[in-house]
C-alpha positions in Angstrom: -5.1 -12.9 -13.6 -3.1 -10.4 -10.7 -5.5 -8.9 -8.3 -6.6 -5.4 -8.4 -6.1 -3.2 -5.2 -7.5 0.3 -3.4 -6.1 0.4 -0.5 -7.2 3.2 2.4 -4.1 4.6 3.7 -6.1 6.8 6.4 -2.9 7.5 8.9 -3.3 9.9 11.8 -6.7 10.1 10.9 -10.0 10.4 12.8 -11.0 8.6 15.7 -12.1 4.7 17.1 -15.9 6.4 16.9 -15.2 8.1 13.7 -13.1 5.4 12.4 -15.5 3.0 13.0 -18.5 4.7 10.7 -16.3 6.0 7.8 -15.9 1.8 7.6 -19.2 1.2 8.1 -20.1 3.5 5.4 -17.0 2.3 3.0 -18.7 -1.0 3.3 -22.1 -0.6 2.7 -21.0 0.9 -0.7 -18.3 -1.3 -1.7 -21.1 -4.5 -0.3 -23.7 -2.5 -2.5 -21.0 -3.3 -6.3 -22.2 -5.6 -7.9 -19.3 -8.1 -9.7 -16.6 -6.0 -7.8 -13.6 -8.0 -8.4 -11.2 -5.2 -6.6 -9.5 -6.6 -3.2 -10.3 -3.4 -0.6 -8.1 -2.1 2.2 -8.9 -0.3 4.9 -5.4 1.0 7.1 -6.8 2.5 10.3 -4.3 3.6 13.4 -3.2 0.5 15.4 -5.6 1.7 18.3 -8.7 1.5 15.8 -8.1 -1.4 14.3 -9.9 -4.6 16.2 -13.4 -2.4 16.0 -12.9 -1.5 12.3 -12.0 -5.1 11.8 -15.5 -6.2 13.2 -17.4 -3.4 12.0 -17.6 -4.3 8.2 -17.5 -7.6 6.1 -15.4 -9.8 4.8 -15.7 -7.9 1.4 -13.5 -5.2 3.2 -9.2 -6.5 4.3 -7.4 -4.5 6.9 -4.4 -3.6 6.7 -1.7 -1.9 9.5 0.2 1.6 9.1 3.6 0.5 10.1 4.7 -3.0 12.0 8.0 -3.4 14.4 11.4 -5.0 13.2 11.1 -6.7 15.9 9.0 -9.9 17.1 8.4 -8.7 20.7 10.8 -7.4 23.1 11.4 -4.1 25.3 10.4 -1.4 22.8 7.7 0.7 24.6 5.2 2.4 21.9 5.9 -0.6 19.2 3.4 -2.9 17.8 4.5 -6.3 16.7 3.7 -8.1 13.3 2.0 -11.3 15.7 -0.1 -8.2 17.9 -1.1 -6.9 14.1 -1.9 -10.6 12.8 -4.1 -11.4 16.3 -6.7 -8.6 15.2 -7.5 -10.2 12.0 -5.4 -7.6 9.5 -4.1 -9.5 7.2 -0.9 -7.1 5.0 0.6 -4.5 6.5 2.1 -0.8 4.7 5.6 -0.8 4.9 7.9 1.5 4.2 5.9 4.9 3.7 7.0 8.1 2.7 6.3 9.2 5.8 7.6 6.4 7.3 11.3 6.9 5.7 11.0 10.7 5.5 9.5 11.8 9.2 11.0 8.3 11.4 14.5 7.7 9.3 13.6 4.1 9.0 16.6 2.9 6.7 16.0 0.1 3.9 17.6 -2.4 6.1 15.4 -1.6 8.7 12.4 -1.9 6.1 13.5 -5.8 5.5 12.8 -6.5 9.0 9.6 -5.3 9.0 9.0 -7.1 5.5 10.4 -10.7 7.2 8.3 -10.0 10.7 5.1 -9.3 8.7 5.8 -12.2 6.9 7.0 -15.0 9.7 3.0 -13.6 10.8 1.5 -13.8 7.6 1.2 -10.3 6.9 1.1 -9.3 3.4 3.9 -6.4 3.1 2.5 -3.0 1.1 5.7 -1.8 0.2 6.2 1.3 -0.7 9.3 2.7 -2.8 9.1 6.3 -4.6 11.1 9.1 -5.4 11.0 12.9 -4.0 10.6 16.0 -6.6 14.6 16.1 -6.5 15.7 13.2 -7.8 12.4 13.3 -10.6 14.0 16.2 -11.7 17.7 15.1 -11.9 16.3 12.3 -13.6 17.8 9.5 -10.9 14.1 8.0 -9.9 14.6 4.7 -11.5 17.4 4.2 -9.6 16.1 6.0 -6.3 13.4 2.8 -7.1 15.1 0.2 -7.9 18.1 0.5 -5.2 14.4 0.7 -2.3 13.3 -2.3 -4.3 16.8 -4.4 -4.2 17.4 -3.7 -0.5 14.1 -3.7 0.8 12.6 -7.0 -0.6 14.7 -8.8 -3.2 16.6 -10.9 -0.3 13.6 -12.7 0.0 12.5 -16.3 -2.0 10.5 -16.0 -4.6 7.9 -17.9 -2.7 7.7 -15.1 0.1 7.8 -12.6 -2.6 5.1 -13.7 -4.4 2.8 -12.6 -0.8 4.1 -8.7 -1.3 1.8 -6.1 -2.7 4.4 -3.3 -4.2 2.9 0.8 -4.1 4.8 3.2 -6.4 4.4 7.0 -3.9 5.8 9.7 -5.8 6.4 11.4 -3.0 6.5 14.7 -4.6 2.8 14.1 -5.6 1.7 12.9 -1.6 -0.3 16.0 -0.5 0.6 17.9 -3.0 -2.3 17.7 -5.6 0.4 16.6 -7.9 -0.3 13.7 -9.1 1.8 11.7 -12.0 0.9 12.1 -16.0 -0.8 8.7 -16.8 2.3 8.2 -19.2 5.2 9.1 -16.1 2.8 6.3 -14.1 2.6 3.6 -16.6 6.7 4.3 -17.5 7.2 4.0 -14.1 5.0 0.8 -13.2 6.3 -0.9 -15.9 9.7 -0.3 -14.7 9.2 -2.0 -11.3 7.2 -5.2 -13.1 11.1 -5.5 -15.3 13.4 -4.9 -11.9 10.9 -7.6 -10.6 11.2 -9.6 -13.5 15.3 -9.5 -13.8 15.2 -11.0 -10.3 12.2 -13.1 -10.2 11.1 -14.2 -13.6 8.8 -12.7 -15.6 5.9 -15.2 -14.2 5.9 -14.1 -10.7 6.1 -10.3 -12.0 2.8 -10.4 -14.0 1.6 -11.9 -10.2 3.0 -8.8 -8.4 0.5 -6.1 -7.5 2.1 -2.8 -8.3 -0.2 0.5 -6.8 -0.1 3.7 -7.9 -0.3 5.9 -4.3 0.3 9.9 -5.2 -2.8 12.0 -5.0 -5.1 9.4 -7.1 -8.6 10.8 -7.0 -12.5 9.5 -8.5 -11.8 12.0 -10.8 -8.7 10.7 -12.2 -8.5 7.4 -10.8 -10.3 5.6 -14.1 -7.1 7.0 -16.8 -4.3 5.8 -14.1 -5.8 2.2 -13.9 -6.2 2.5 -17.7 -2.7 1.3 -18.1 -1.3 -2.0 -18.3 1.3 -2.0 -15.4 -1.0 0.5 -12.9 -3.1 -2.5 -10.6 -5.1 -0.2 -8.4 -4.2 2.4 -5.8 -2.7 3.3 -2.1 -4.9 5.7 -1.0 -4.7 8.6 1.2 -7.1 11.9 2.1 -9.5 10.4 -0.2 -9.4 7.4 1.2 -11.4 9.3 4.6 -15.0 10.2 2.1 -16.5 7.1 1.5 -18.6 8.5 -1.7 -14.9 9.8 -3.3 -13.0 6.2 -1.8 -15.9 4.5 -3.3 -15.1 6.4 -6.8 -11.5 5.5 -6.7 -13.2 1.6 -6.5 -14.9 1.9 -9.8 -12.2 3.5 -11.2 -11.0 -0.1 -13.1 
């Protein structure tokens, strides 16, 4: 059975006090769930990770939203994988569309980040996905395959087993648009088949693939009912504890 995951990416939201309060609210709600088999992950900003980690129980895992491509050195403003690991975080989001779009992160840079994360026992949540023009021109399968091949396929099978994939239709992030249930299943199955062609069916069947485009409590159940959708990488809806819980209970 592959892991069901709901990860909340807070992006550049919540100061320290707000973040701790939200984390405590989510932790309380999750702790009250019975027979919960969903891995719940919170990804606050770098400066809030340590205190958010302290504020939650073992039922909540912590992720960074990014990680440096280098191990250490004269890289002002960067945060290394070893620094993130030292806070108690377990995951690192890598390759989010906003990092690719606004900060020019290339597939080559992202591969370095993935390797840094793995070298420091952080599990990458590796993001892939197409923009609207690529979707409308029918290039979305090619785009996603290239991102996977160049971002993670240099890894050994054993290394890859620690990677979570997150499909983001970039055209659906923050727009209120959502891929239909059929569209989500189609691309998630394609991603799993792509992994199977590289690492074999057994590895592909164990790989968690998350959906990350305007998923909310009202559509989570329909999206998560698909056989190849293993959870969600959640943006705006992760900033409200009750809404986030509605997604967690969408399985």
